C-alpha positions in Angstrom: 0.0 0.0 0.0 1.3 3.5 -0.9 1.8 5.9 1.9 1.0 9.6 2.0 4.0 11.6 0.7 5.7 8.7 -1.1 6.8 9.3 -4.8 6.3 6.7 -7.5 7.4 6.7 -11.1 6.7 4.8 -14.3 9.8 3.1 -15.7 8.2 3.2 -19.2 6.9 6.7 -19.7 8.8 8.4 -16.7 5.5 9.8 -15.3 6.0 10.7 -11.5 3.3 10.9 -8.9 3.2 11.8 -5.2 0.6 10.1 -3.0 -1.8 12.7 -1.4 -4.3 10.3 0.3 -3.6 6.6 1.0 -5.7 3.7 -0.4 -5.3 -0.1 -0.6 -4.9 -0.2 -4.4 -1.6 -0.6 -6.4 -0.5 2.3 -8.6 -0.1 1.2 -12.3 1.0 3.1 -15.3 1.5 1.8 -18.9 0.2 -1.5 -17.7 3.1 -1.9 -15.1 3.2 -1.4 -11.4 4.8 2.0 -10.6 8.2 2.0 -8.8 8.7 3.7 -5.4 11.4 6.3 -5.5 13.6 5.5 -2.7 17.0 6.6 -4.0 17.9 10.2 -5.0 19.9 8.9 -7.9 16.7 7.8 -9.7 15.8 11.4 -10.1 18.6 11.9 -12.6 17.2 9.3 -14.9 14.0 11.3 -15.5 14.0 13.4 -18.7 13.3 17.1 -18.5 11.4 17.0 -21.8 8.1 16.0 -20.2 5.3 18.4 -19.3 5.2 19.5 -15.7 1.7 20.6 -14.8 1.2 23.7 -12.7 0.7 22.6 -9.2 0.2 19.0 -10.4 -2.9 17.3 -11.7 -4.9 15.3 -9.2 -6.2 11.8 -9.9 -8.4 9.6 -7.7 -9.2 5.9 -7.6 -13.0 5.3 -7.6 -12.6 2.1 -5.7 -10.1 2.7 -2.8 -10.2 6.6 -3.0 -6.4 6.8 -3.2 -5.5 10.3 -4.4 -2.3 11.2 -6.2 -0.8 14.4 -7.6 1.1 14.1 -10.9 4.3 16.0 -10.7 5.8 14.9 -14.1 3.1 14.2 -16.6 3.5 11.9 -19.7 1.1 10.0 -21.9 1.0 7.0 -19.6 -2.5 5.9 -18.3 -2.8 5.8 -14.5 -4.7 2.9 -12.9 -5.5 1.7 -9.5 -7.6 -1.2 -8.4 -7.7 -2.4 -11.9 -9.5 0.7 -13.2 -8.4 4.0 -14.9 -7.9 6.7 -12.2 -10.1 9.8 -12.6 -8.7 13.3 -13.0 -10.4 15.7 -10.6 -10.5 19.4 -10.3 -9.2 20.7 -7.1 -11.2 23.3 -5.4 -9.4 26.1 -3.8 -10.9 27.0 -0.4 
């Protein structure tokens, strides 16, 4: 289970996400389980050619309610609990 604040990335498309709210689902991108970033050296492997969304796009799993923020966006499809994650608009309070 992903923990709040952990960073995951896709080894195929290099998409990077940060867990905002925990859930029991497994984060998947490009059909493969995303990797937990645990070593600073991994950061150097990411390309700088990908789009970095302002503030990060928010995605939520409709099954386990896990919420992630995309900090490096690519064309990869984010999934959790076997379903496509839904992009949500964050409301500013």
